N, C-alpha and C positions, 0 to 999 in steps of 0.2 A: 351309703352312696354304690350305685352300679359301678363295676367295673367296667372299661371300656375298652381292654385290650389284656394282652398276657394270659390267657384262659388255662395254659399250660394243657394245649392240645397236642396229640401225635407225640408226645415226649415222657418220658419219665421224670417224676419229680417226686419231693416228700420223702418219708421213711419207706425204703422198700423191704428192708428185711424185718417183715412184720412176724407176730405170733401166727402159729400154723393154723390153730382152729380158731381165727379171728375172720369178722368179717372183711378186714381190709386185705387179707391174705386172698379170699374169694375175688374180691373186687381185684386186686393188681392181676390174679390169674386171669381173669377174662379180660382184661386189658391186653396183657401180653398175646391171648388167644386171637382177640384183632375182632371177631364175628360172633353173630348168635343167629340162631335160627328161632323164629316163630313159627311153631306147629301149630296150625289152625286145624289141620286135619291128615288124613295119610294121601290127600291128595297135594302133591309137589308143588303144583301150581298155585295152590293156595296159601301157602307157606310163605312167610317173609323173611329175607335174610337181611342184618344189620352189620354194617361197618361200626366198630366202636373207636373212637377218636379223643375220648378222653376219660380220665377219672379223677374224682376228687376236684372237678372242674369249679373253680370259686367264679363267685357271682358277684362281690363286693370287692371294693377295694379299700385300702386302707386297713385293714384287718388282717391279723395273722389267721385267725380261725373263725370265716365268716361263713355266709350259707355256701355249701358246695355240693353239686350234683354228683351223685355217687361214680355213674358212669353214663356219658354221653355219646350215643351214637345216630347213626341215619340211614334210610332206607335207599333202595333203589330209585325211588320218586324224590329222592332229596328231601323226606320228611324227617324232621330230627325227633329223638326220642330221649327221654329221660328216664333211667332205669336208677330205682331206688332199691338196695338191696337191704334183708334183714333176715340175719342168722335165726335158726329154729327156736333159740332160747329167749330171743329178743323179749323184753319186756313192753317195748312200743306197742300201744294199741293201734289196729288197723285204722280206726276213724282217724286216730292223729296223723298216721302216716300219709293216707290220703290227703289231708289239708295240707301237708307240708310237700308233696309232690305237686300239689295245685299252686301254693306258694312260688315254688321254683318255676312253674310255668309260666307265670305271671312275670316274672324278672326274666326267665329266659327270652318271651317274646320282644322285650325292648332292647333284647342285644343281638338278635340272631344275626342282623347285618353285621355286626363287628365279628362274631364267630365265625361267619361263612367268611370273611375275608381273611381271618387266621389260617382255617383250611386251606383254601385256596392259595394261599402265599405259601406256604409248608407243604403241599403236596404240588406246587408248581403248575396249577389248573388254571388256565387262563379264564374260563365261564363256570364258574361254581356258586350255588348260592341256594342255602337251605330254604324249604320253604317257612310258610308262619304256621304251618298246620302241625303243631307240637303234640307227639304222641306221648303217653304216661304208661310206663309199667311198673310194678312192684314183683321185685323177683325174691323169691324166699323159700324155703324147704317146706315140703307139705306139713310139717310138724307145726310150722308157725300159723299156717290158714288152719290147722285142725284146732289149736290152742285158741284163736280166735272164733271160731264158730259157737265158742261157749261163752261169749258178752253178750251182756244184758240187750245190746241193740243188734248182735246178730251178724253172722259173716253174710248172710245173702242178701241181708235188708242193705248192708254197706255195700256190696256189690251192685245191687241195684241202684242205688242212691247216685255210686259212681261208677257207670258204666262208659264214662269216658276213660277209665284207667282200666289196662289187661293186668289181671291178677295170675302170676304165673310162678312155676317151680321149675325144676331142673327136670330132665325128661333123658331117661334112660342113662344115667349119670349116678353110680353108685357112691363115689367118693368125690363129694365136693370139696373136699380139704386139698385134694391133689389135682385140679382140673387140668394141670399142664401134662400129669404125666398119664393120664386116660388115654392117649395115641387117638383123639377123633380129630377131624378137620376145621370143625365147628360144635357149639355146643346148642344143644336143642332146648327150648323151652316150652313146656306143657301150659296151656293157657285155661284156666278154670272160668271164665265167663264170657265166652264167644263160641 
């Protein structure tokens, strides 16, 4: 059953003291940074800034560990973004991650109004409504994508079949284990398939 409220947006929740080299540490640090930049090119006008509003955003009710979106963000046009994180050593196959994020999109599309209301109320914004144009991002270190290039169905084929998903990695960030101490105002993402 899908949740209708309490999406844990714009607040910390769950276990904050996580292992240094974990996906949870990267996720928590990105949430604390609060923003990401999608770098489509060197032309600043083509890049998109994202405001991160939630991590481990629960989509189901009545379960302690149901479907959760790693990071939820939106852009200046109020388009929501589902961001699925993967560590470089993840054994999750890329095609399965694509299916997972599409499943989240399906659920999120039914919850957009409820999520918009929660953001609106927490930020005291009288007129706030996310669009139904849900964007999807897989964010992983380059090594994860390199490893998936060796798959039978191939990285390039997976990207073509899932052209509505942005395949991204960190740009100009040497130490993803310490995002908060890199002294950057915004974390930039390199896009592989656009």
